[in-house]
Steps between C-alpha positions, in 0.01 A plus 500: 500500500473130587463595866184698425329275245188469722468880521529579129198537276438672169321829494496776753304622790415813684544632850238524770249783458469554876791514744359200690380308194633272230577520133386178331505405135470164330541343160356171371728393212343156449273240659763391754664817629415820681766761572451748783685818587437614857645805668450693822681773686748359749432802721139388555424291807164392347624348174746217447568367150647172628183430703284596201689257274474219759124548529461533123684171443285326764186635332615393153568149636146487643354612168701231321365236741146622435541473122657155533211383721244627248690333216514169690126517574417569135728216392319258732160620376593448136665158537290195408333331793538129562 
């Protein structure tokens, strides 16, 4: 199991509804984690779970940067001015 620690998350998922689609579920257990379960049919040329995960991780990183930028701006606005 140690080999797959990055691929293990609690909960379950579901398969894609359409042959060329994805099955995606998520769980937010606390303020610092989100678990995703992503599946697609390997027989489909249109869907690719690995690509979906890569793009999802890039998007989540962008969202994190946005929240950090907003937090930094609010922190600067609330700090006492010299």
